[in-house]
Residue, then its C-alpha position, 0 to 999 in steps of 0.5 A: x079820121x076827121x071830116x076835114x081829112x076825109x074832105x081833103x081826100x075827096x078833093x084830091x081824088x076829084x082833082x086827079x079825076x079832073x086833071x086839075x088843081x084848086x087854089x088853097x082858098x077853093x080847097x077850103x071852100x069845097x072842103x067846107x061843103x063836103x064837111x057840111x054834106x057829111x054832117x047832114x048825111x050823119x044826121x039823116x042816118x041817125x034819124x033813119x035809125x031812130x025811125x027804124x027803132x020806133x018801127x020795129x019796137x012799136x009794141x014796146x014804145x018805152x024801148x023804142x024811145x030809149x033806143x032813139x034817145x041813145x042814137x041821138x045822144x051818140x050822134x050828138x057826141x059824134x058831131x061834137x067830136x068831129x067838129x072839135x077835130x077841125 
C-alpha cells in the first residue's frame, strides 16, 4: 500500500472520529501533510537503525559502515518507490 492510500485511510478514520467530512482540497492538503510525516518517520527510523549498527559493531567499523550503507540504500529505494506510486 502506498503512502497516499495510507494517508487517505488515516483521514477517513479521523473524519469518522470527528463526525465530519473534508472537502477534496482539504483532503489533498491533509494527505500531503501525512505523507510528509511518514517520509520523515521512515528517514528517522533508518537513521536510528544506522546508529544502532554503528553502536553494536563498533569494534568492526568496516562492518558497521557496510550495514549503514545498505540501510541507507534500502531507505532511498523505498522512498523512491513510494514517491513514484503517487
